[in-house]
Backbone bond lengths (Angstrom), bond angles and torsions (degrees), N, CA, C in turn:
res aa  C-N    CA-C-N  psi(-1)  N-CA   C-N-CA  omega(-1)  CA-C   N-CA-C  phi
1 M - - - 1.469 - - 1.536 109.54 -
2 P 1.352 117.75 135.25 1.458 119.40 178.42 1.525 111.71 -70.24
3 T 1.324 116.23 148.13 1.461 120.93 177.23 1.522 109.09 -75.19
4 D 1.356 115.61 171.97 1.463 119.30 177.98 1.523 111.01 -59.91
5 R 1.348 115.43 -40.00 1.470 119.60 179.55 1.529 110.51 -63.65
6 E 1.330 116.59 -42.11 1.461 120.60 179.63 1.524 110.95 -66.35
7 E 1.326 116.41 -35.68 1.467 120.69 177.36 1.527 110.38 -61.55
8 K 1.339 115.89 -42.56 1.464 120.43 179.26 1.521 110.97 -65.50
9 D 1.341 116.12 -39.91 1.462 119.81 178.37 1.524 110.45 -63.86
10 L 1.317 116.60 -41.17 1.454 120.81 179.03 1.530 110.54 -65.62
11 E 1.328 115.85 -36.98 1.465 120.43 178.94 1.516 110.58 -59.35
12 G 1.338 115.37 -37.94 1.459 119.79 -178.78 1.511 113.84 -69.92
13 T 1.337 118.08 -18.13 1.459 120.88 -179.62 1.515 112.69 -96.66
14 K 1.334 117.86 -3.40 1.453 120.52 -179.35 1.528 110.48 -66.75
15 N 1.327 115.14 148.46 1.461 121.21 178.51 1.529 108.77 -72.48
16 M 1.339 116.32 103.29 1.462 121.28 -177.81 1.530 108.33 -114.59
17 S 1.314 117.54 82.23 1.456 120.86 -176.85 1.528 110.07 -69.93
18 R 1.320 116.44 154.85 1.462 121.99 -178.47 1.522 110.70 -88.40
19 S 1.312 114.99 152.67 1.457 121.08 176.83 1.528 109.54 -78.36
20 L 1.321 116.57 130.49 1.461 121.15 178.25 1.519 110.68 -61.18
21 S 1.330 117.10 -38.83 1.465 121.42 -176.08 1.524 112.71 -69.31
22 E 1.338 117.28 -16.99 1.466 121.18 179.07 1.526 111.66 -99.15
23 T 1.328 116.04 21.41 1.459 120.55 -177.53 1.524 110.24 -124.57
24 F 1.322 115.62 132.31 1.462 123.67 -177.52 1.527 107.57 -107.77
25 F 1.317 117.32 102.80 1.466 122.01 -177.87 1.525 109.97 -86.08
26 F 1.319 116.54 136.04 1.465 117.94 -178.70 1.529 111.76 -155.80
27 D 1.329 114.37 163.13 1.467 121.66 178.00 1.519 107.72 -159.80
28 I 1.319 116.65 143.78 1.463 120.33 178.12 1.526 109.98 -115.65
29 E 1.331 115.34 155.06 1.463 121.63 172.87 1.526 107.53 -123.01
30 T 1.310 116.22 135.38 1.462 120.91 -173.58 1.520 112.37 -129.50
31 V 1.326 114.53 160.65 1.460 122.58 171.82 1.524 107.26 -129.15
32 A 1.327 116.05 165.43 1.456 120.79 -177.65 1.524 111.75 -78.34
33 N 1.326 115.68 139.72 1.460 122.34 175.06 1.531 108.91 -71.11
34 K 1.327 117.20 129.66 1.467 121.54 -179.06 1.530 112.61 -106.44
35 D 1.333 116.62 12.91 1.466 120.41 179.16 1.524 109.76 -64.74
36 E 1.321 117.45 119.20 1.464 122.23 -173.04 1.523 112.36 -63.20
37 K 1.329 117.83 -38.33 1.466 119.98 -179.28 1.524 110.91 -63.50
38 L 1.319 116.06 -44.42 1.459 119.97 178.97 1.525 110.99 -66.52
39 I 1.317 116.04 -43.42 1.461 120.41 179.88 1.522 111.10 -60.09
40 N 1.333 116.55 -41.48 1.466 119.64 -179.15 1.524 112.41 -69.17
41 V 1.343 116.43 -27.12 1.466 119.50 175.99 1.525 110.40 -71.71
42 L 1.332 115.81 -45.48 1.463 120.51 -176.33 1.523 112.94 -81.87
43 F 1.319 115.70 -33.17 1.462 120.13 -178.18 1.534 108.81 -130.91
44 P 1.334 116.81 80.83 1.466 120.85 -176.94 1.527 112.28 -53.10
45 A 1.337 115.18 149.25 1.456 120.88 179.14 1.530 110.15 -56.69
46 V 1.308 115.59 143.90 1.469 121.49 -177.60 1.525 110.49 -75.55
47 E 1.307 115.99 130.60 1.462 121.01 174.60 1.524 109.07 -97.38
48 K 1.305 114.75 131.85 1.466 119.84 -177.94 1.523 110.49 -70.84
49 K 1.320 116.22 133.42 1.457 121.31 177.80 1.529 110.12 -68.00
50 T 1.318 115.39 159.77 1.464 120.82 177.46 1.528 109.75 -107.67
51 K 1.304 115.70 173.08 1.468 120.29 179.47 1.531 110.80 -60.76
52 Q 1.328 115.84 -30.02 1.472 119.91 -179.04 1.541 111.68 -68.77
53 D 1.326 117.46 -19.21 1.463 121.17 -179.63 1.524 112.67 -85.14
54 A 1.315 116.57 -10.71 1.468 120.52 -177.27 1.529 110.51 -66.83
55 P 1.342 116.78 153.23 1.475 119.98 176.87 1.522 111.24 -52.55
56 K 1.308 116.28 139.49 1.462 121.41 -174.30 1.526 113.25 -64.81
57 N 1.323 117.05 -21.42 1.463 118.81 -179.81 1.526 112.45 -82.83
58 Y 1.354 116.44 -3.12 1.462 119.69 175.24 1.523 108.18 -83.64
59 K 1.308 117.02 121.90 1.465 121.19 -175.72 1.526 112.95 -112.34
60 K 1.336 116.72 -37.37 1.458 119.95 -176.31 1.538 110.56 -75.08
61 E 1.346 113.92 139.18 1.462 119.18 -178.49 1.525 112.16 -59.83
62 E 1.355 115.84 -41.56 1.462 118.37 -177.80 1.538 111.52 -67.88
63 T 1.340 116.20 -32.82 1.467 120.49 178.32 1.524 110.15 -68.50
64 I 1.329 115.44 -42.15 1.462 120.19 179.10 1.529 111.05 -66.08
65 A 1.338 115.92 -43.02 1.461 120.24 -179.77 1.533 110.61 -63.05
66 K 1.323 115.84 -39.98 1.465 120.01 178.63 1.525 110.67 -65.54
67 W 1.330 116.23 -39.58 1.473 119.76 178.22 1.521 110.90 -60.99
68 V 1.351 116.49 -42.96 1.457 121.02 -179.76 1.526 110.71 -60.31
69 E 1.332 117.27 -45.71 1.461 121.12 -178.92 1.526 111.52 -68.51
70 D 1.341 116.38 -43.72 1.463 120.13 -179.81 1.519 111.47 -62.93
71 R 1.352 115.54 -41.49 1.460 119.86 -179.96 1.527 110.89 -65.23
72 Y 1.329 116.26 -38.40 1.460 120.90 179.57 1.530 110.52 -63.71
73 E 1.332 116.22 -45.34 1.464 120.79 178.42 1.520 110.85 -62.56
74 K 1.322 116.43 -40.50 1.469 120.82 179.33 1.523 110.77 -64.16
75 D 1.337 116.88 -44.56 1.469 120.68 -179.80 1.527 111.35 -64.93
76 L 1.336 116.85 -38.93 1.459 120.53 177.47 1.527 111.19 -63.06
77 Q 1.344 115.13 -41.97 1.462 119.67 -179.67 1.516 111.50 -66.97
78 E 1.335 117.04 -39.71 1.470 120.48 178.33 1.517 110.70 -63.39
79 R 1.314 117.10 -40.22 1.472 120.77 178.07 1.523 110.20 -64.53
80 E 1.321 116.40 -43.33 1.459 120.81 179.57 1.521 111.36 -63.32
81 N 1.320 116.07 -39.13 1.468 120.38 178.32 1.522 111.27 -63.15
82 K 1.344 115.98 -41.17 1.464 120.38 178.89 1.526 110.55 -64.55
83 I 1.331 116.72 -40.31 1.464 120.52 179.33 1.522 110.29 -64.61
84 N 1.340 115.78 -42.20 1.469 120.50 -178.57 1.523 112.17 -68.36
85 R 1.340 116.79 -23.68 1.465 119.93 177.57 1.525 111.69 -88.36
86 G 1.313 116.13 11.41 1.463 121.04 -176.66 1.511 114.58 -60.64
87 A 1.338 117.32 -22.67 1.460 119.88 179.24 1.518 111.87 -68.17
88 L 1.330 117.01 -13.49 1.460 121.59 -178.96 1.526 112.74 -99.90
89 D 1.328 116.81 -0.11 1.463 122.32 -176.82 1.525 108.87 -109.94
90 I 1.318 117.36 128.58 1.468 119.39 -175.21 1.529 112.81 -63.25
91 D 1.324 118.24 -18.31 1.461 120.23 179.59 1.521 113.11 -92.09
92 T 1.329 117.47 -12.30 1.467 119.65 -179.11 1.526 112.46 -125.71
93 A 1.314 116.94 6.18 1.465 120.77 179.40 1.523 110.66 -87.24
94 I 1.310 115.55 137.18 1.467 122.84 173.43 1.522 107.15 -115.37
95 I 1.316 116.44 132.37 1.463 120.71 -178.00 1.527 110.32 -78.90
96 R 1.323 115.21 123.43 1.468 119.44 176.95 1.518 111.70 -100.24
97 S 1.314 117.61 -27.52 1.462 120.09 176.92 1.522 110.20 -158.70
98 I 1.327 115.38 154.89 1.463 122.19 172.41 1.523 107.06 -136.11
99 A 1.324 115.83 128.90 1.460 120.73 175.47 1.530 108.28 -114.71
100 F 1.331 116.40 145.23 1.461 119.65 -178.74 1.522 110.29 -154.05
101 A 1.314 115.13 162.62 1.462 121.54 175.17 1.515 108.43 -155.47
102 V 1.298 116.87 140.33 1.467 122.16 175.01 1.523 107.84 -93.87
103 G 1.332 115.98 119.42 1.452 120.15 -179.54 1.515 111.97 55.72
104 G 1.320 115.93 -130.77 1.458 121.12 -179.90 1.513 113.84 -92.52
105 D 1.340 117.71 12.90 1.458 121.31 -178.51 1.530 111.74 -69.17
106 T 1.321 115.07 170.45 1.460 121.83 178.54 1.526 110.65 -60.24
107 I 1.316 116.14 140.99 1.464 121.40 178.27 1.524 109.27 -77.55
108 I 1.316 116.03 129.77 1.465 122.72 178.62 1.525 108.23 -109.02
109 C 1.326 116.19 136.97 1.467 119.77 179.03 1.524 110.11 -122.89
110 L 1.323 115.71 128.30 1.461 122.74 -179.95 1.528 109.21 -101.77
111 V 1.323 116.41 123.13 1.463 122.05 179.30 1.521 108.07 -134.76
112 G 1.327 116.61 144.88 1.458 120.07 177.96 1.513 112.20 141.83
113 E 1.332 115.86 -142.96 1.464 120.88 -179.64 1.529 109.17 -69.60
114 E 1.327 116.33 131.18 1.468 121.02 -169.37 1.522 113.54 -57.21
115 K 1.298 118.24 -46.76 1.460 120.88 -176.74 1.523 110.62 -60.97
116 Q 1.336 116.72 -40.07 1.466 119.95 179.78 1.526 111.10 -69.99
117 I 1.329 116.41 -36.65 1.470 120.31 176.26 1.528 109.64 -57.46
118 I 1.323 115.79 -46.49 1.470 120.25 -178.45 1.524 110.92 -65.06
119 K 1.329 116.98 -42.00 1.465 120.29 178.21 1.532 110.93 -59.75
120 D 1.320 115.96 -46.03 1.465 120.17 -178.83 1.528 111.15 -66.62
121 F 1.314 116.34 -36.99 1.464 119.82 178.08 1.525 110.58 -65.95
122 L 1.327 116.96 -45.61 1.462 120.19 179.29 1.522 111.39 -62.00
123 D 1.326 116.72 -35.65 1.461 120.30 177.23 1.527 110.31 -62.99
124 A 1.333 116.70 -43.19 1.465 121.05 178.64 1.526 111.22 -66.51
125 W 1.330 116.47 -41.72 1.471 121.86 178.98 1.526 110.60 -63.75
126 N 1.330 116.36 -45.12 1.470 120.39 179.53 1.523 111.64 -61.85
127 N 1.325 116.60 -42.41 1.470 120.28 179.11 1.524 110.97 -64.26
128 F 1.318 116.13 -39.92 1.456 120.08 178.27 1.519 110.93 -61.86
129 R 1.328 116.91 -48.61 1.462 120.74 -178.02 1.520 111.35 -66.96
130 K 1.323 117.17 -33.98 1.461 120.56 178.45 1.529 110.20 -63.46
131 D 1.330 115.84 -37.12 1.472 120.79 -179.51 1.522 112.58 -86.35
132 N 1.326 117.15 -19.08 1.470 122.56 -177.19 1.527 109.06 -133.78
133 Y 1.319 117.32 80.49 1.467 120.16 -173.15 1.526 112.36 -63.08
134 R 1.333 117.43 -20.89 1.457 120.62 177.02 1.528 111.57 -101.53
135 G 1.323 116.17 3.75 1.462 120.18 -175.34 1.524 113.03 -69.47
136 L 1.309 114.73 155.05 1.457 121.43 178.67 1.521 110.15 -132.65
137 S 1.318 115.82 154.66 1.457 119.71 172.81 1.519 108.71 -82.88
138 C 1.320 115.83 161.17 1.459 120.95 178.84 1.524 109.07 -141.82
139 G 1.320 115.94 127.06 1.462 120.82 177.78 1.511 110.02 -150.93
140 Y 1.307 115.11 -171.31 1.469 120.24 179.51 1.524 108.05 -119.86
141 N 1.317 116.27 115.57 1.468 123.17 -170.35 1.527 109.60 61.34
142 S 1.309 115.61 31.95 1.458 121.91 -171.29 1.520 114.43 -78.18
143 I 1.316 118.09 -24.20 1.469 119.53 177.03 1.522 110.11 -78.25
144 N 1.325 115.81 -49.94 1.466 119.60 -178.73 1.519 112.77 -70.65
145 Y 1.336 117.01 -29.22 1.466 118.15 -175.07 1.532 113.70 -118.63
146 D 1.340 118.09 -71.96 1.466 120.17 -170.36 1.530 113.48 -53.97
147 W 1.338 116.06 -55.39 1.465 118.31 179.46 1.527 111.25 -65.36
148 S 1.317 116.60 -37.05 1.471 119.79 -179.31 1.528 111.15 -62.12
149 V 1.336 116.95 -41.15 1.465 120.48 177.72 1.526 110.26 -67.28
150 I 1.321 116.68 -45.97 1.465 120.32 -179.22 1.530 111.13 -58.37
151 L 1.322 116.73 -47.17 1.470 119.97 -178.69 1.526 111.32 -65.02
152 R 1.324 117.48 -37.47 1.466 119.39 178.01 1.525 110.54 -64.60
153 R 1.331 117.18 -41.63 1.461 120.15 179.74 1.535 111.08 -70.17
154 V 1.328 116.70 -34.78 1.469 120.34 174.83 1.526 109.77 -59.46
155 A 1.332 116.30 -43.79 1.470 120.32 179.09 1.525 111.21 -65.27
156 I 1.321 117.32 -43.18 1.468 121.36 -178.77 1.525 111.32 -64.33
157 F 1.324 116.91 -41.15 1.461 120.61 -179.11 1.525 113.45 -83.47
158 G 1.336 116.91 -6.13 1.457 120.03 179.51 1.520 113.05 68.95
159 L 1.328 116.46 43.86 1.462 121.18 -176.52 1.530 112.87 -107.11
160 A 1.310 116.66 21.69 1.465 120.13 -175.07 1.525 112.83 -57.61
161 E 1.337 117.16 -33.37 1.464 119.13 -177.78 1.525 112.19 -68.25
162 L 1.332 116.82 -16.08 1.469 120.79 178.48 1.519 112.55 -89.45
163 L 1.318 116.39 -11.71 1.465 120.75 -179.96 1.530 108.25 -89.25
164 L 1.325 116.15 80.44 1.463 120.87 -175.14 1.519 112.42 -72.94
165 Y 1.317 116.80 -27.81 1.469 121.81 -179.56 1.523 108.18 -128.29
166 R 1.320 115.97 100.66 1.460 119.51 179.44 1.528 110.52 -70.59
167 P 1.322 117.69 138.96 1.466 119.08 177.93 1.521 110.76 -68.27
168 N 1.320 115.62 148.28 1.462 121.33 176.54 1.517 107.53 -84.96
169 M 1.341 116.75 108.92 1.461 121.16 -173.38 1.528 113.28 -88.15
170 N 1.342 117.23 7.56 1.457 119.52 176.68 1.527 108.63 -69.24
171 R 1.304 117.10 122.06 1.469 119.85 -172.86 1.523 113.18 -69.90
172 F 1.335 117.77 -17.80 1.464 120.85 179.96 1.521 112.62 -93.58
173 T 1.326 117.23 -41.48 1.463 120.79 -172.45 1.524 113.37 -116.31
174 G 1.321 117.40 0.34 1.453 119.90 -174.57 1.509 115.03 -96.83
175 E 1.326 115.12 -143.33 1.451 121.16 -178.80 1.540 109.66 -56.19
176 I 1.311 115.99 152.95 1.468 120.88 -175.91 1.526 110.14 -82.80
177 D 1.309 116.34 111.60 1.458 122.08 175.58 1.524 107.21 -107.76
178 L 1.316 116.45 105.83 1.460 121.18 -173.48 1.529 113.14 -63.70
179 M 1.324 117.30 -29.93 1.458 118.76 177.84 1.523 110.45 -67.74
180 N 1.331 116.98 -40.91 1.457 120.68 176.35 1.523 110.75 -60.60
181 L 1.322 116.29 -43.80 1.459 120.22 179.93 1.519 111.72 -64.83
182 A 1.323 115.95 -45.01 1.463 120.55 -175.26 1.517 112.36 -65.32
183 Y 1.333 116.52 -34.01 1.461 119.53 -173.36 1.530 113.41 -123.18
184 N 1.343 115.22 27.67 1.464 121.00 172.13 1.521 111.98 49.50
185 F 1.322 115.63 48.07 1.473 121.46 177.01 1.523 111.65 56.70
186 G 1.321 116.26 34.75 1.459 121.43 179.51 1.508 114.05 86.26
187 G 1.340 117.15 1.51 1.460 119.87 -176.49 1.516 114.46 -101.57
188 A 1.344 117.00 3.35 1.464 119.52 -179.66 1.525 110.53 -77.64
189 A 1.332 116.00 162.10 1.463 120.38 176.88 1.528 109.36 -62.72
190 G 1.324 116.28 141.08 1.461 119.92 -177.97 1.515 111.31 84.52
191 Q 1.321 117.12 -163.81 1.457 121.68 -177.84 1.521 111.21 -112.69
192 K 1.337 115.15 153.91 1.459 119.51 173.63 1.523 109.07 -62.98
193 K 1.311 116.37 145.43 1.457 120.91 -177.59 1.518 110.61 -122.03
194 G 1.301 115.35 155.88 1.450 120.93 179.24 1.512 111.74 -66.79
195 M 1.322 115.25 162.53 1.454 120.81 -175.43 1.525 112.12 -60.23
196 K 1.330 117.45 -43.10 1.456 120.06 -177.88 1.522 111.91 -67.59
197 T 1.322 116.31 -36.36 1.469 119.54 177.28 1.518 109.82 -63.95
198 L 1.335 116.33 -45.52 1.461 119.95 178.40 1.523 110.75 -62.15
199 A 1.344 116.87 -39.56 1.461 120.43 179.57 1.528 110.66 -60.22
200 K 1.320 116.18 -41.58 1.467 119.76 178.98 1.522 110.64 -64.72
201 I 1.328 116.26 -39.64 1.469 120.37 177.97 1.523 110.44 -60.96
202 L 1.335 115.65 -37.34 1.471 120.99 -177.49 1.527 112.90 -86.76
203 G 1.332 117.05 -2.98 1.460 120.36 179.39 1.507 114.41 76.99
204 I 1.320 117.13 32.58 1.463 122.53 -178.56 1.522 109.99 -99.09
205 D 1.330 116.65 137.23 1.462 120.38 177.88 1.527 110.19 -74.09
206 I 1.337 116.02 146.77 1.466 121.91 -178.59 1.524 107.77 -123.99
207 P 1.326 119.34 100.74 1.469 120.86 -177.87 1.523 114.02 -54.03
208 A 1.344 117.14 -44.10 1.474 120.75 -178.04 1.521 110.47 -104.92
209 E 1.326 115.89 52.04 1.465 119.67 -174.34 1.527 113.11 -61.48
210 G 1.327 118.31 -33.21 1.459 120.21 -175.88 1.511 115.06 -85.74
211 V 1.318 117.92 5.07 1.472 121.73 -178.26 1.518 109.12 -114.31
212 D 1.343 116.90 143.08 1.463 120.17 176.29 1.518 110.20 -137.71
213 G 1.331 115.42 175.01 1.456 121.19 -174.12 1.512 115.37 -60.55
214 S 1.336 117.34 -26.20 1.470 120.24 -179.67 1.524 111.93 -68.31
215 M 1.336 117.33 -14.36 1.466 121.74 -177.29 1.525 112.90 -95.89
216 V 1.336 117.27 -6.08 1.461 120.94 -171.01 1.528 113.31 -55.83
217 A 1.318 117.26 -41.57 1.470 120.40 -177.12 1.521 112.26 -61.75
218 G 1.320 117.38 -29.25 1.457 120.84 -176.96 1.510 115.23 -95.87
219 L 1.331 117.99 -0.69 1.459 121.15 -179.23 1.523 111.50 -81.81
220 T 1.325 116.33 144.93 1.459 119.78 171.22 1.523 108.09 -71.55
221 D 1.322 117.71 167.64 1.459 120.65 179.17 1.529 111.17 -58.90
222 Q 1.333 116.64 -41.33 1.460 120.33 -179.52 1.518 111.19 -65.63
223 E 1.331 117.01 -42.60 1.458 121.08 178.11 1.520 110.67 -64.10
224 L 1.329 114.87 -39.45 1.460 120.09 -179.34 1.528 110.99 -65.64
225 M 1.308 117.28 -41.62 1.463 121.03 179.11 1.533 110.61 -61.74
226 W 1.326 115.66 -42.43 1.464 120.73 178.61 1.529 110.68 -63.55
227 Y 1.329 116.19 -44.63 1.466 120.77 -179.15 1.528 111.53 -66.30
228 N 1.319 116.89 -46.64 1.464 121.16 -178.71 1.531 110.98 -63.99
229 A 1.334 116.06 -41.94 1.466 120.22 177.70 1.524 110.94 -63.69
230 S 1.331 116.59 -35.59 1.461 120.82 177.41 1.515 110.77 -60.87
231 D 1.319 116.79 -41.93 1.470 120.40 179.98 1.528 111.24 -64.71
232 V 1.328 117.15 -39.70 1.468 119.31 178.16 1.530 109.97 -66.52
233 H 1.314 116.21 -38.45 1.474 119.82 175.44 1.523 110.74 -57.36
234 V 1.322 116.18 -45.20 1.473 120.53 -179.16 1.528 110.37 -65.85
235 V 1.327 117.53 -42.64 1.466 121.43 177.50 1.525 109.89 -56.47
236 R 1.307 116.36 -46.47 1.473 120.53 -177.88 1.532 111.16 -65.26
237 E 1.322 116.87 -38.25 1.465 119.73 -179.94 1.531 111.23 -70.22
238 I 1.331 117.68 -35.74 1.466 120.24 175.62 1.526 109.37 -64.98
239 F 1.333 116.08 -41.88 1.463 120.93 176.91 1.528 110.33 -55.49
240 K 1.321 116.90 -45.77 1.468 120.92 -179.40 1.529 111.10 -61.18
241 K 1.329 115.69 -40.13 1.471 120.11 178.91 1.519 111.12 -66.37
242 F 1.333 116.27 -36.03 1.466 121.49 -175.69 1.529 112.83 -84.51
243 N 1.333 116.59 -22.17 1.456 120.35 -174.59 1.531 110.04 -63.89
244 G 1.316 115.68 126.62 1.449 120.90 -175.27 1.522 113.40 88.28
245 V 1.344 115.62 -5.80 1.471 120.40 177.39 1.530 109.46 -112.64
246 Y 1.331 115.72 -62.40 1.460 121.77 177.19 1.522 111.29 -99.48
247 L 1.317 117.06 -20.62 1.468 121.50 -174.90 1.521 110.91 -108.76
């Protein structure tokens, strides 16, 4: 007969799948902040190198002059690349849309003025948590990115009083981050993969397969709603595949 301690250990290994209705699926789409003051703080203007900065083995004046110009162009391009990748940085990302669904309900997508999007999202999140005190959100890279961006924008807009239920950012016991689960918090064999790649591995259909985050700035509101809703659909389908396995 197992001891009480062994019984507890066995209890912890039982297949305890999560309830779909107690799960809040969501995904955000962002664009890069183009505010010049912020950009200059995070990505200071490039200073042109001088001839004295050139490699010491360069002797000819024309070679040194060419190095100075080439280096300047390279530094300008690197700065521009960093600015353009701002949609991936929690300090330079602006939310253009948020899509969400409670359990198997219809996916709702919020598009428009950013502050209002966040207010409406927090209202939906608060209502969900009020009705599901044990409920958790579920996304893909949602702890490191989606929630992190939302909380930063909440702080910037001064909306803390609307955040009635703060998300649990503990990667082990908190909100469900499917990327963390799929790849053991980055410690699994191989490399972490994007949500769509994982969906293909799992045999999940992707409605907006030909669209990715780099296109968000150029999408119309209708296109964006379709794309964002597609991502929430994929998140929910991955959850279903993982439920009873990782969850």
